[in-house]
Structure formats: C-alpha cells, structure tokens
C-alpha positions in Angstrom: 9.5 108.8 150.0 10.5 105.5 151.5 7.9 102.9 152.4 7.3 101.9 156.0 5.5 98.8 157.1 2.8 99.1 159.7 2.5 95.6 161.0 -0.6 95.0 163.0 -2.4 92.1 164.5 -2.5 89.7 167.4 0.5 88.7 169.6 2.0 86.6 166.7 3.4 89.8 165.2 6.2 89.2 167.8 8.1 87.2 165.1 8.0 90.2 162.8 9.2 92.4 165.6 12.1 90.1 166.4 13.1 90.1 162.7 13.1 93.9 162.7 15.2 94.0 165.9 17.7 91.8 164.1 17.8 94.1 161.1 16.3 91.4 158.8 13.4 93.5 157.4 14.7 95.8 154.6 12.3 98.6 155.4 11.4 100.5 158.6 8.6 98.9 160.5 6.3 99.8 163.3 4.1 97.5 165.3 0.6 97.6 166.7 -0.3 94.5 168.7 -3.6 93.5 170.4 -3.2 90.3 172.3 -6.1 87.9 171.6 -7.4 89.8 168.6 -9.5 87.9 166.2 -10.8 88.4 162.7 -14.3 87.8 163.9 -14.0 90.5 166.5 -13.4 93.1 163.8 -17.1 93.3 163.2 -17.5 95.1 166.5 -16.0 98.5 167.4 -15.9 97.4 171.0 -15.1 93.7 171.1 -13.6 91.9 174.1 -10.1 93.0 173.0 -11.1 96.3 171.4 -9.0 95.3 168.4 -10.9 97.1 165.7 -10.9 100.4 167.6 -7.2 100.1 168.3 -6.2 99.1 164.8 -8.3 101.9 163.2 -6.7 104.4 165.6 -3.2 103.2 164.3 -4.2 103.0 160.6 -6.6 105.9 160.0 -6.6 108.4 158.5 -4.1 106.9 155.9 -0.5 107.8 156.5 1.8 108.8 153.7 4.5 106.3 153.0 2.9 103.5 155.0 1.8 100.1 153.9 -0.2 98.0 156.4 0.7 94.4 157.0 -2.1 92.3 158.6 -1.4 89.3 160.8 -4.6 87.7 162.3 -6.4 84.4 162.3 -4.5 82.2 164.8 -7.0 82.7 167.5 -9.9 82.2 165.1 -8.4 78.9 163.8 -7.1 77.7 167.1 -10.1 78.4 169.2 -12.9 80.8 168.2 -14.2 79.0 165.1 -14.3 75.6 166.9 -15.8 77.1 170.1 -18.6 78.9 168.2 -19.4 75.9 166.0 -19.9 73.8 169.0 -21.7 76.4 171.0 -24.2 77.3 168.3 -24.4 73.8 166.7 -23.3 75.0 163.2 -20.6 73.7 160.8 -17.0 74.7 161.3 -17.0 75.7 157.7 -19.8 78.2 158.3 -17.8 79.8 161.2 -14.7 80.0 159.0 -16.8 81.9 156.4 -17.9 84.4 159.1 -14.3 84.9 160.1 -13.0 85.4 156.5 -15.9 87.7 155.7 -15.1 89.9 158.7 -11.4 89.8 157.9 -11.8 91.2 154.4 -14.5 93.6 155.4 -11.9 95.3 157.5 -9.3 95.1 154.7 -11.8 96.7 152.4 -12.4 99.5 154.9 -8.7 100.2 155.1 -8.3 100.3 151.3 -11.4 102.5 150.9 -10.0 104.9 153.4 -7.1 105.6 150.9 -4.3 103.0 151.4 -3.4 101.7 147.9 -2.2 98.4 149.2 -2.1 96.1 152.2 -0.1 92.9 152.8 -2.2 89.9 153.8 -0.2 87.4 155.8 -1.2 83.8 156.5 -2.5 82.9 160.0 0.1 81.4 162.3 -0.1 77.7 162.5 -1.1 76.2 165.9 1.4 74.8 168.4 -0.6 73.7 171.5 -0.3 70.0 171.8 -3.2 67.6 172.2 -4.3 67.3 175.8 -2.2 70.3 176.9 -4.2 72.5 179.3 -1.4 74.2 181.2 0.0 77.6 180.2 -2.2 80.7 180.0 -3.5 80.3 176.5 -3.9 76.6 176.5 -5.9 76.9 179.8 -8.1 79.5 178.2 -8.7 77.3 175.2 -9.3 74.1 177.1 -13.0 73.9 176.2 -11.9 73.1 172.6 -10.8 69.5 172.3 -10.0 69.4 168.6 -6.6 67.9 167.8 -3.5 69.8 166.7 -3.8 68.1 163.3 -7.4 69.3 162.9 -6.5 72.8 164.0 -3.6 72.8 161.5 -5.7 71.6 158.6 -8.3 74.4 159.4 -5.5 77.0 159.5 -4.2 75.8 156.1 -7.7 76.0 154.6 -8.1 79.4 156.2 -4.9 80.6 154.7 -6.0 79.4 151.3 -9.1 81.6 151.7 -6.9 84.5 152.7 -4.8 84.0 149.6 -7.8 83.9 147.4 -9.2 87.1 149.0 -5.9 88.9 148.5 -5.6 87.8 144.9 -9.1 89.0 144.2 -8.1 92.5 145.4 -4.7 92.5 143.8 -3.0 92.5 147.2 0.3 90.8 148.2 -0.1 87.6 150.2 2.7 86.0 152.2 2.6 82.8 154.3 5.2 80.7 156.1 3.0 77.7 157.0 4.6 75.4 154.5 8.1 76.3 155.8 7.3 75.6 159.5 5.2 72.4 159.1 6.9 69.0 159.4 5.8 67.1 156.3 5.8 63.8 158.2 3.4 64.9 160.9 1.5 67.6 159.1 1.9 69.9 162.1 4.4 72.5 163.3 8.0 71.2 163.3 9.7 71.1 166.7 12.4 73.4 165.3 9.8 76.2 165.3 8.4 75.6 168.7 9.3 77.7 171.8 11.4 75.9 174.4 8.8 76.7 177.0 5.7 74.6 176.1 3.5 77.1 177.9 4.4 79.6 175.1 2.1 79.0 172.1 4.0 81.4 169.8 6.4 80.2 167.1 10.1 80.6 167.8 10.5 84.3 167.3 13.9 84.3 165.6 13.4 81.3 163.3 9.9 82.2 162.3 10.9 85.9 162.0 13.7 85.1 159.6 11.2 83.5 157.2 8.6 86.3 157.6 11.3 88.8 156.9 12.4 87.0 153.7 8.8 86.9 152.5 8.2 90.5 153.3 11.4 91.7 151.7 10.2 90.1 148.4 7.1 92.3 148.3 9.0 95.5 149.3 10.0 96.4 145.8 6.4 96.0 144.5 5.2 98.2 147.4 7.7 101.0 146.4 5.2 102.6 144.1 2.3 102.1 146.5 2.8 105.2 148.6 -0.2 107.1 149.7 -0.1 110.7 148.5 1.0 113.1 151.1 
C-alpha cells in the first residue's frame, strides 16, 4: 500500500498545496486547512476556529496508508503568544511553553489513536513588516507591536522546541526557516514574500518547492509506517 500524506494545519499549508498542484510532492497528498488555527487552541474542542474538532474529524479514526503532516505555529508566534503575555502579564517564554505543550498533547493523541508516525513541520516565519496595519491579518494583529525581528527570533526558538519534541518521539521534523531567511537581516528574504504586501503568506511556489524537497526526503522512511488496514 502506498503512503498518502494528510497535510493539516493553518492557512500556511497553501505552500504545500501549491507544491502538490505542481507535481513536486512524490506521494499523493490531501489537505485540511483551518484558517487562523493555533497550537494553543488545540486544548479546546470548540476553540474560536474549531480547529481541534475539524482536525480530529479528518484524522480519526486512523486511516490505513496515511501519515499526517502537521503545520501550525505561525499564528502562535506571530500574535497569540505575544498577545497573551501582555494581556496576562506573564513572560513570553511561559506562553511559548503553553503553546508547545498543547501542540505535542495533540500529537500524542494522534499517535495514541494508532498512527505510527506524524511529520512535524517548523512554524512558518513571519512576514508582516514593522508598523504595517493594513491587510486583513495585519489589521487583526495590530495590538501586538513586537518587531518582525523579535517575532522571527521567537519562531526560530519555537521551531527548535518542535524539533526537540519530534526527536523525543522518534518523529520526522522538517523546517524551511533557514532557507527562507535573509542572513543579513535575520528575517524573511524578499524573494519569499508575496507581491501583495497585504498577503502574509510566503510565496506559495517558492516556499512550496522547498517544503516538497524536505517532505520527499522523509517519504522513504515513511514507507514502512503504514497503519494496518
């Protein structure tokens, strides 16, 4: 039985979807997107976005020949962690801990349900420029005034925690942050921005090409990780 990827997460899975449309992902893939989904929100069955309920409906019970691929964290690192830290007067690091704990609690539920593996992917790096408050997402996040550099550093720290959590569970971890960050600025390179500054997603084709290359490298390892049918 061939392996299918079930790629789920927030709207940043659009880069994976574009890669699949271009035939860049070696294996069949299906997508389940919940716009605005957060790792923190996975603690609640009925969060604002309903992400946990929707993801569990797509994932459970485990499906033969399917390996989940999880893409979350951009909303956490770009907004929610900062917002909650300021609102509740607690350290940003504490809120990152809450997000990471929620993330892997969901991963562990999926694995306990019967999936033998799950691909953890690094959170997408932020693109909203300092002082930008136009565009739907930037407008919604205007209450957070942290700089792009600060948000990027938090995302990189978050991704290191994701890598550690994946390693501890023997799960594949793939991340494109190093490839899309300009080493001179320490933030996303202009090459990977959308032409429309109101769109906070990475350039779908260019980012998708890198995601596909990363995912294709773990496809062989996943060949044996097929749930029993």
